[in-house]
LOVOTOR-311904 format. One line per 5 residues: number of its first residue (from 1); their letters; for each residue x, y, z of N, C-alpha, C. Coordinates in pm, 1 decimal. Layout:
<sites>
NUM) A) X:Y:Z:X:Y:Z:X:Y:Z; ...
</sites>
This chain:
<sites>
1) XXXXX) 15336.3:15480.9:1218.2:15373.5:15376.1:1310.8:15341.5:15419.2:1453.6; 15295.1:15324.1:1530.8:15261.8:15350.0:1670.3:15387.9:15344.8:1755.6; 15416.9:15450.7:1831.3:15530.6:15441.9:1923.1:15498.2:15340.7:2033.1; 15598.1:15267.0:2074.2:15577.5:15165.2:2176.8:15597.3:15231.8:2312.7; 15490.0:15241.0:2391.1:15500.6:15308.7:2521.1:15576.4:15223.7:2622.9
6) XXXXX) 15623.9:15287.7:2725.4:15683.4:15219.6:2840.2:15587.0:15235.4:2956.7; 15563.5:15126.2:3026.1:15475.6:15126.5:3143.2:15558.3:15082.0:3262.9; 15541.4:15149.6:3374.5:15610.5:15108.2:3495.8:15508.8:15068.0:3601.6; 15539.3:14959.0:3670.3:15461.2:14913.6:3784.0:15551.0:14925.8:3907.2; 15506.7:14873.3:4016.5:15585.7:14882.1:4138.9:15725.8:14823.3:4120.7
11) XXXXX) 15734.0:14706.0:4056.5:15863.2:14637.0:4043.3:15915.6:14626.4:3900.6; 15829.8:14656.0:3802.3:15861.4:14621.3:3664.3:15858.5:14739.9:3569.9; 15928.6:14721.4:3458.5:15922.0:14814.8:3346.6:15881.6:14732.1:3224.3; 15768.9:14767.7:3163.8:15725.3:14705.5:3039.3:15772.1:14798.3:2928.3; 15860.5:14749.1:2841.4:15924.9:14834.9:2743.4:15942.1:14761.2:2610.9
16) XXXXX) 15982.4:14837.1:2511.1:16008.9:14782.3:2378.9:16122.0:14679.8:2385.7; 16107.5:14572.7:2309.5:16214.9:14474.8:2297.4:16335.7:14539.3:2230.3; 16453.2:14503.2:2277.6:16577.9:14555.8:2223.1:16675.9:14441.4:2201.5; 16780.0:14465.3:2124.6:16878.6:14362.2:2094.9:16940.6:14305.5:2222.2; 16958.2:14388.6:2323.9:17017.4:14340.9:2449.3:16930.3:14236.2:2519.6
21) XXXXX) 16803.7:14224.2:2480.6:16713.5:14124.1:2537.8:16724.3:13988.8:2468.0; 16797.6:13985.1:2358.1:16795.2:13865.5:2273.5:16845.9:13740.6:2344.4; 16953.1:13747.5:2419.4:17006.8:13626.0:2482.9:16904.5:13562.8:2576.9; 16841.0:13644.5:2659.7:16739.3:13591.6:2751.9:16619.3:13537.4:2674.5; 16578.5:13608.7:2569.2:16464.4:13565.0:2489.5:16496.9:13436.7:2413.9
26) XXXXX) 16615.8:13428.9:2354.8:16655.6:13309.1:2281.2:16661.1:13188.2:2373.9; 16715.9:13205.6:2493.7:16720.5:13094.0:2590.2:16579.1:13045.1:2620.6; 16485.9:13136.4:2638.1:16345.6:13099.3:2661.1:16289.4:13023.9:2540.8; 16304.5:13079.8:2420.4:16244.6:13020.5:2299.8:16304.6:12885.3:2263.2; 16426.7:12856.3:2305.9:16490.7:12728.4:2274.3:16464.5:12622.2:2381.5
31) XXXXX) 16400.0:12659.0:2490.0:16372.5:12566.5:2600.4:16247.0:12485.1:2569.9; 16258.7:12353.1:2554.1:16142.3:12272.6:2517.3:16033.4:12266.6:2625.4; 16070.0:12282.6:2749.9:15971.6:12278.7:2858.5:15897.8:12412.5:2868.8; 15970.6:12521.4:2872.0:15911.0:12653.6:2892.8:15825.4:12697.7:2774.7; 15849.0:12642.7:2655.8:15776.1:12688.3:2536.6:15665.1:12593.5:2493.3
36) XXXXX) 15630.7:12497.0:2574.5:15524.0:12403.2:2538.0:15393.3:12474.2:2507.4; 15362.3:12578.4:2580.1:15235.4:12648.1:2562.1:15237.1:12757.9:2458.3; 15351.8:12779.6:2394.7:15361.5:12887.0:2294.6:15421.0:12836.6:2163.5; 15388.2:12713.2:2127.4:15430.9:12660.9:1998.4:15559.8:12581.8:1999.9; 15613.0:12554.5:2118.1:15731.2:12470.6:2126.7:15861.3:12544.5:2104.9
41) XXXXX) 15971.5:12472.0:2121.5:16101.8:12536.1:2106.8:16130.9:12568.8:1960.4; 16224.3:12659.3:1942.8:16268.0:12694.6:1807.8:16418.2:12718.2:1809.3; 16475.2:12735.4:1692.9:16618.4:12761.4:1681.0:16650.2:12903.6:1726.8; 16776.8:12929.1:1746.5:16822.4:13062.8:1782.9:16785.3:13163.4:1673.7; 16802.3:13124.1:1548.0:16768.5:13213.2:1436.0:16619.0:13243.2:1434.3
46) XXXXX) 16536.2:13142.6:1458.2:16391.1:13164.1:1462.7:16353.8:13251.3:1582.3; 16425.8:13236.1:1694.6:16400.7:13320.5:1812.0:16426.9:13467.4:1777.8; 16530.0:13493.0:1699.0:16558.0:13630.4:1657.5:16440.6:13685.5:1576.4; 16388.7:13604.4:1484.2:16273.1:13646.9:1404.1:16152.2:13673.3:1493.1; 16129.4:13588.0:1591.4:16014.2:13604.3:1680.2:16028.1:13729.4:1767.3
51) XXXXX) 16150.9:13763.8:1806.5:16171.3:13887.3:1881.3:16135.3:14006.9:1793.5; 16172.1:14001.0:1666.2:16133.8:14106.1:1572.3:15983.9:14114.1:1552.4; 15916.0:13999.0:1557.5:15769.8:13997.6:1544.7:15702.4:14071.8:1659.4; 15762.6:14065.0:1777.5:15706.5:14135.9:1892.5:15700.9:14285.9:1863.1; 15808.1:14337.6:1806.5:15812.4:14480.1:1771.4:15717.8:14508.8:1655.3
56) XXXXX) 15719.6:14423.8:1553.9:15636.6:14444.1:1435.9:15487.8:14443.8:1464.4; 15445.7:14366.4:1562.9:15304.0:14359.3:1599.5:15251.4:14497.3:1635.6; 15333.5:14577.7:1705.3:15293.8:14713.7:1740.8:15263.5:14796.3:1616.8; 15343.3:14780.4:1515.2:15327.0:14859.4:1393.0:15208.3:14812.0:1309.9; 15179.7:14683.2:1313.8:15068.5:14629.3:1236.2:14933.2:14649.0:1304.5
61) XXXXX) 14929.3:14633.3:1435.5:14802.6:14636.6:1509.7:14782.9:14762.0:1594.6; 14889.8:14834.3:1623.0:14878.1:14951.2:1710.7:14884.6:14915.8:1858.0; 14913.7:14791.1:1888.3:14934.2:14741.7:2024.7:15022.4:14618.4:2015.5; 15070.7:14573.1:2129.8:15155.9:14455.0:2126.1:15205.6:14415.2:2263.4; 15307.7:14332.4:2260.6:15367.7:14281.7:2384.1:15494.6:14359.1:2415.1
66) XXXXX) 15524.2:14363.9:2541.3:15643.1:14430.9:2591.0:15741.8:14328.3:2646.2; 15867.7:14367.8:2649.5:15963.4:14296.8:2733.7:15933.1:14341.0:2875.5; 15923.1:14246.4:2964.7:15903.5:14277.3:3106.0:16040.9:14274.0:3170.3; 16082.6:14388.0:3222.6:16215.8:14399.8:3280.6:16207.4:14438.5:3427.4; 16304.1:14390.2:3503.3:16317.4:14432.0:3641.4:16343.0:14582.5:3642.2
71) XXXXX) 16269.2:14654.7:3724.1:16276.0:14800.3:3725.7:16412.8:14851.6:3773.0; 16478.3:14777.0:3857.7:16607.1:14819.5:3911.3:16722.6:14785.1:3817.0; 16725.0:14661.5:3766.9:16838.6:14615.2:3685.9:16812.6:14624.0:3535.9; 16687.2:14636.4:3494.9:16642.6:14634.6:3355.1:16667.0:14499.2:3288.2; 16688.6:14396.3:3366.5:16708.8:14260.8:3314.5:16575.2:14205.4:3265.1
76) XXXXX) 16574.3:14148.4:3145.2:16452.4:14092.0:3085.5:16406.8:13968.5:3162.9; 16277.6:13968.2:3199.9:16219.7:13859.0:3278.3:16108.1:13786.3:3204.0; 16061.4:13842.3:3092.0:15953.1:13778.1:3018.1:15899.2:13869.4:2910.5; 15792.3:13822.4:2849.2:15721.8:13896.4:2745.1:15573.5:13892.9:2780.8; 15513.8:14009.0:2798.9:15373.2:14018.5:2839.0:15309.3:14133.4:2763.3
81) XXXXX) 15183.3:14118.6:2729.4:15113.6:14230.1:2667.5:14995.9:14189.2:2583.4; 14970.6:14268.6:2483.3:14850.4:14258.4:2401.1:14887.4:14194.1:2268.8; 14805.3:14098.6:2226.5:14843.7:14011.0:2116.5:14721.5:13977.4:2032.7; 14736.7:13979.9:1901.6:14628.2:13937.1:1813.3:14684.4:13896.2:1677.2; 14745.2:13777.0:1670.7:14790.6:13728.5:1540.9:14671.3:13694.8:1452.3
86) XXXXX) 14698.0:13675.6:1326.9:14592.1:13653.3:1229.1:14505.9:13530.6:1260.2; 14562.6:13427.9:1319.5:14488.3:13304.0:1344.0:14433.3:13293.6:1486.2; 14418.1:13405.8:1552.4:14364.0:13410.8:1689.3:14217.8:13452.6:1682.6; 14134.6:13407.1:1773.2:13992.4:13442.5:1765.3:13963.6:13589.5:1795.0; 14043.0:13651.7:1882.0:14026.3:13793.5:1914.0:14147.2:13843.4:1991.1
91) XXXXX) 14141.1:13969.4:2035.1:14254.5:14030.6:2104.7:14276.3:13966.5:2241.2; 14402.9:13950.1:2272.5:14440.8:13873.8:2391.2:14534.4:13952.6:2481.7; 14530.8:13919.4:2609.8:14633.6:13956.5:2705.1:14718.0:13830.1:2721.3; 14844.1:13838.6:2681.2:14930.6:13721.0:2675.6:15050.4:13737.1:2768.4; 15104.2:13624.3:2813.5:15220.8:13628.6:2900.5:15308.3:13506.4:2880.4
96) XXXXX) 15436.7:13530.1:2888.6:15539.9:13425.9:2893.7:15649.4:13480.7:2984.7; 15685.9:13403.3:3084.5:15787.1:13447.3:3179.2:15909.5:13358.5:3164.0; 16026.6:13419.1:3163.2:16151.5:13345.1:3154.2:16176.6:13275.4:3288.3; 16263.8:13175.3:3288.0:16288.9:13095.5:3408.2:16324.1:13182.9:3528.5; 16403.3:13285.8:3508.8:16445.3:13373.4:3618.7:16328.4:13446.9:3684.4
101) XXXXX) 16221.9:13469.7:3609.3:16108.3:13543.4:3662.9:15996.4:13456.3:3715.6; 16008.9:13326.4:3701.2:15903.1:13232.9:3740.0:15875.7:13235.7:3889.9; 15747.1:13230.2:3924.8:15706.7:13216.4:4063.7:15722.2:13340.9:4149.4; 15733.5:13457.3:4087.4:15754.3:13581.6:4162.4:15641.3:13681.8:4142.9; 15533.6:13641.0:4076.9:15423.0:13732.0:4052.6:15447.9:13828.6:3938.2
106) XXXXX) 15551.1:13803.6:3860.1:15588.1:13891.1:3748.8:15477.3:13894.3:3644.0; 15432.8:13776.5:3601.2:15329.5:13769.8:3496.8:15201.8:13838.3:3543.9; 15163.2:13816.0:3667.5:15041.3:13876.4:3721.8:15050.2:14029.4:3720.0; 15158.9:14082.4:3772.6:15177.0:14227.7:3779.5:15179.1:14290.1:3639.6; 15251.0:14225.8:3548.0:15261.6:14278.9:3411.9:15131.4:14262.1:3333.9
111) XXXXX) 15062.6:14150.5:3352.9:14936.3:14127.6:3281.8:14828.7:14225.1:3328.6; 14824.0:14255.1:3457.7:14729.1:14355.2:3507.0:14757.7:14492.2:3445.9; 14885.3:14528.5:3437.4:14922.2:14657.3:3376.8:14886.0:14659.5:3229.0; 14902.1:14547.2:3161.5:14866.0:14536.9:3019.6:14716.0:14552.9:2999.3; 14639.9:14486.0:3083.9:14494.2:14495.9:3072.8:14448.4:14639.7:3100.2
116) XXXXX) 14506.4:14702.5:3199.7:14472.8:14841.5:3230.3:14504.2:14930.8:3110.2; 14618.3:14909.6:3046.4:14654.9:14987.3:2928.3:14552.5:14964.6:2816.1; 14515.9:14839.8:2792.6:14419.5:14808.5:2686.1:14286.1:14877.6:2711.0; 14239.0:14875.5:2833.2:14109.1:14933.1:2864.6:14114.0:15086.0:2871.3; 14214.3:15139.8:2938.7:14218.1:15284.8:2961.1:14277.7:15364.0:2844.7
121) XXXXX) 14376.9:15310.7:2778.6:14444.3:15384.6:2671.3:14391.4:15349.1:2532.5; 14353.3:15224.1:2512.6:14308.8:15179.7:2380.4:14157.2:15169.3:2368.5; 14086.7:15177.8:2480.7:13941.6:15172.3:2477.5:13882.3:15034.5:2454.8; 13960.4:14929.5:2479.6:13905.2:14794.8:2466.5:13792.8:14777.3:2568.4; 13694.2:14700.1:2532.4:13584.8:14669.4:2624.5:13587.7:14524.1:2669.4
126) XXXXX) 13674.8:14444.9:2608.7:13687.3:14304.0:2644.5:13823.0:14253.9:2599.0; 13864.0:14142.5:2653.6:13988.6:14076.0:2613.8:13981.0:13931.2:2660.2; 14059.3:13847.1:2595.5:14070.1:13707.7:2635.6:14216.3:13676.2:2663.7; 14238.5:13561.1:2722.9:14371.5:13502.2:2730.8:14357.4:13358.9:2682.7; 14445.1:13320.0:2592.1:14443.1:13186.5:2533.9:14547.7:13101.8:2605.2
131) XXXXX) 14504.3:12986.2:2659.1:14592.2:12901.1:2738.0:14589.9:12760.6:2678.0; 14707.1:12708.2:2649.4:14717.2:12571.9:2598.4:14667.6:12475.4:2705.4; 14586.9:12378.8:2663.8:14536.8:12279.0:2759.2:14653.3:12215.8:2833.8; 14638.4:12205.8:2965.0:14742.3:12147.5:3048.0:14840.5:12248.3:3104.6; 14833.4:12373.4:3061.2:14920.6:12476.7:3115.6:14852.4:12533.4:3240.3
136) XXXXX) 14861.8:12457.5:3347.2:14788.6:12488.4:3469.6:14829.5:12620.7:3532.6; 14956.3:12657.4:3521.5:15001.4:12783.4:3582.3:14940.8:12903.6:3509.8; 14933.6:12896.0:3376.5:14872.6:13006.5:3302.3:14722.7:13012.3:3326.7; 14658.9:12896.7:3334.9:14515.9:12893.8:3365.0:14489.9:12955.1:3503.0; 14573.3:12921.9:3599.3:14558.4:12977.4:3734.2:14577.7:13129.3:3733.5
141) XXXXX) 14670.3:13177.8:3652.5:14691.4:13322.0:3642.7:14569.1:13390.4:3583.9; 14513.4:13333.7:3477.6:14392.9:13391.9:3417.6:14280.4:13399.4:3521.4; 14261.5:13292.7:3596.5:14157.9:13291.6:3699.6:14188.6:13392.5:3809.8; 14315.1:13404.8:3848.4:14354.2:13501.9:3951.6:14321.8:13644.2:3907.5; 14330.5:13669.6:3777.1:14298.5:13801.6:3723.1:14148.3:13824.4:3713.2
146) XXXXX) 14068.6:13722.3:3746.2:13924.0:13735.1:3739.8:13863.3:13685.2:3610.8; 13946.1:13632.1:3520.4:13894.1:13580.2:3393.8:13817.9:13450.2:3417.5; 13728.0:13419.1:3325.9:13643.3:13300.7:3335.5:13666.1:13214.3:3212.3; 13680.0:13084.5:3233.8:13692.9:12992.1:3121.3:13565.5:12997.2:3039.1; 13580.2:13033.6:2912.8:13464.6:13056.0:2825.8:13440.3:12939.9:2729.3
151) XXXXX) 13546.6:12892.1:2665.7:13531.3:12787.0:2566.2:13668.0:12734.1:2526.5; 13666.5:12629.0:2446.5:13788.1:12578.6:2384.3:13798.6:12636.1:2244.1; 13922.2:12654.9:2199.9:13948.9:12705.2:2064.9:14049.8:12610.6:2000.7; 14020.4:12565.9:1881.5:14110.4:12476.1:1809.5:14204.4:12558.4:1721.8; 14327.3:12573.7:1766.6:14427.1:12647.2:1689.0:14487.0:12552.6:1584.7
156) XXXXX) 14506.7:12598.1:1462.3:14553.4:12508.7:1356.6:14693.2:12449.9:1380.4; 14778.9:12516.6:1456.6:14913.8:12465.7:1481.3:14936.0:12420.3:1625.4; 14880.7:12492.4:1720.1:14905.3:12464.4:1861.7:14814.3:12354.5:1914.6; 14693.1:12343.8:1860.3:14596.5:12246.4:1909.9:14490.0:12314.7:1992.9; 14431.7:12239.0:2084.5:14321.9:12291.7:2165.0:14376.2:12388.9:2269.3
161) XXXXX) 14313.5:12505.4:2272.7:14346.8:12607.5:2371.4:14219.9:12644.7:2446.6; 14236.7:12681.1:2571.6:14124.1:12729.5:2650.9:14118.5:12881.0:2639.6; 14000.2:12932.4:2614.9:13981.5:13077.3:2602.8:13920.1:13130.1:2731.2; 13994.4:13217.7:2799.7:13949.3:13280.6:2923.5:13906.6:13423.5:2893.4; 13786.7:13460.2:2935.8:13733.3:13594.8:2916.2:13765.0:13679.7:3038.6
166) XXXXX) 13828.8:13793.5:3015.9:13864.4:13885.1:3125.6:13743.8:13967.8:3169.2; 13756.6:14020.4:3289.5:13658.0:14114.8:3341.9:13644.3:14233.0:3247.3; 13529.4:14294.2:3245.4:13509.2:14415.3:3167.4:13581.3:14530.4:3236.7; 13602.2:14640.7:3166.4:13665.1:14757.3:3230.9:13589.8:14800.9:3356.0; 13456.7:14797.8:3351.7:13377.0:14839.7:3467.2:13396.8:14747.2:3586.9
171) XXX) 13419.7:14618.3:3559.8:13433.7:14521.8:3668.2:13576.0:14513.3:3724.3; 13670.7:14577.7:3656.1:13809.5:14574.5:3704.2:13830.8:14668.4:3822.5; 13742.1:14768.5:3835.0:13749.0:14861.0:3947.5:13866.6:14943.9:3942.1
</sites>
């Protein structure tokens, strides 16, 4: 099994999901507005299963998503990291920010750290970010990171998603 590393940025700690994160994660997963781009809302019980999937992804793929926590308080602010479920076209840099973390540059800071980890520690040479059509804030984040809209992808459950191609390791500087 791959140990889940902890990454620290200026303001954030990207760490393994823990039971203490469940209330914040469940509130996010049950919110019909905040979850439109990630498969919609779900029950509290399903949110618990999805939190477990975040941890399990590390063991199955050797990489995954982290809980993004405030570095000072350790309060969970979102889920960001590396993602590749079976029905995805390729490896992704993914982000979801909880309401408390919205509009503070949290996703940007954590996504950059995730991409750096993928390129420098895992040796990835490319990555995408999948954005549900109409999720303008996520599309803007992908563009801010230097990614380019490459194509549309028809996901069997979510529908049409836009695939953004990230800069190569050499172009990230």
